[in-house]
Structure formats: C-alpha cells, structure tokens
C-alpha positions as CSV (number, residue, x, y, z in Angstrom):
1,X,5.7,-35.6,27.9
2,X,4.4,-36.6,24.4
3,X,1.1,-34.9,25.2
4,X,3.0,-31.6,25.8
5,X,4.7,-31.8,22.4
6,X,1.4,-32.5,20.7
7,X,0.0,-29.2,21.9
8,X,2.9,-27.1,20.6
9,X,2.1,-25.2,17.5
10,X,3.8,-26.2,14.3
11,X,6.6,-23.8,13.4
12,X,7.3,-23.1,9.7
13,X,10.5,-21.2,8.9
14,X,10.3,-21.3,5.2
15,X,7.4,-19.8,3.3
16,X,6.3,-21.0,-0.1
17,X,6.0,-18.7,-3.1
18,X,2.3,-18.1,-2.7
19,X,2.7,-17.0,0.9
20,X,5.6,-14.6,-0.1
21,X,3.5,-13.1,-2.9
22,X,0.5,-12.6,-0.6
23,X,2.7,-10.8,1.9
24,X,4.2,-8.6,-0.8
25,X,0.8,-7.7,-2.2
26,X,-0.5,-6.9,1.3
27,X,2.6,-4.7,1.9
28,X,2.1,-2.9,-1.4
29,X,-1.6,-2.4,-0.7
30,X,-0.9,-0.9,2.7
31,X,1.8,1.3,1.3
32,X,-0.4,2.6,-1.5
33,X,-3.3,3.4,0.8
34,X,-1.1,5.1,3.4
35,X,0.3,7.3,0.6
36,X,-3.3,8.1,-0.5
37,X,-4.4,9.0,3.0
38,X,-1.3,11.2,3.4
39,X,-2.1,13.0,0.2
40,X,-5.8,13.3,1.2
41,X,-4.8,15.1,4.4
42,X,-2.8,17.6,2.4
43,X,-5.0,18.1,-0.6
44,X,-4.5,21.4,-2.3
45,X,-7.0,24.2,-2.2
46,X,-6.5,27.5,-4.1
47,X,-8.6,30.6,-3.8
48,X,-8.5,33.2,-6.6
49,X,-10.5,36.3,-7.3
50,X,-12.0,36.5,-10.8
51,X,-13.7,39.9,-11.0
52,X,-16.2,40.1,-8.2
53,X,-16.3,36.3,-7.7
54,X,-14.1,34.2,-5.5
55,X,-13.2,30.9,-7.1
56,X,-12.2,27.9,-4.9
57,X,-10.4,25.1,-6.7
58,X,-10.0,21.8,-4.8
59,X,-7.7,19.1,-6.1
60,X,-8.2,15.8,-4.4
61,X,-5.9,12.8,-5.0
62,X,-7.1,9.9,-7.2
63,X,-8.3,6.9,-5.3
64,X,-5.8,4.0,-5.9
65,X,-6.9,0.9,-7.6
66,X,-5.6,-2.5,-8.5
67,X,-3.2,-1.0,-11.0
68,X,-1.4,1.1,-8.4
69,X,-1.2,-1.7,-5.9
70,X,0.3,-4.1,-8.6
71,X,2.8,-1.4,-9.7
72,X,3.9,-1.0,-6.0
73,X,4.1,-4.8,-5.6
74,X,6.4,-5.0,-8.7
75,X,8.7,-2.4,-7.1
76,X,8.8,-4.5,-3.9
77,X,9.5,-7.7,-5.9
78,X,12.3,-5.9,-7.8
79,X,13.8,-4.8,-4.5
80,X,13.5,-8.3,-3.0
81,X,15.1,-9.8,-6.1
82,X,17.8,-7.1,-6.3
83,X,16.9,-6.4,-9.9
84,X,15.8,-3.2,-11.7
C-alpha cells in the first residue's frame, strides 16, 4: 500500500506569488495577442479616387510588445486585487 502512495503525484493547492504572477503574465500575453490577431483579421482598407489614380490606403494594427503585455497584466492584477 505504501508503494501506491509513493507513486501518486504531489498535489499543491496554494500557489506562491511567483506562480501567480507567471500565470497572470501568460494570461495577459494571450489576451493581447488574441486582440492583435482579431484586429489583423479586420484591418481597414480604404480606396479613393484622386484624379485619374486610385489610391489604396491600408492601416494595419501595431504589433504588441512588452509594454502592452505589462499594461494588460496590471489590469488583471487590479481586477484580482479589487483595486482601481
């Protein structure tokens, strides 16, 4: 019977601060990139006529970086802590 218990995985119910921050950063990163890809799919294109020429203007979304991920993470932290 003791051999059976030795093979069971260790279960941790409480996470330390580093694990929580890592998960929040991962959640923020996934959220920011999903938003980027949604905007990428719907980028705006406008076609105008200027004289005899047709002008096409394409506006693509900016690629998110660390700054955007950290801003999203701060919003998630604020939500978790119930602060503004």
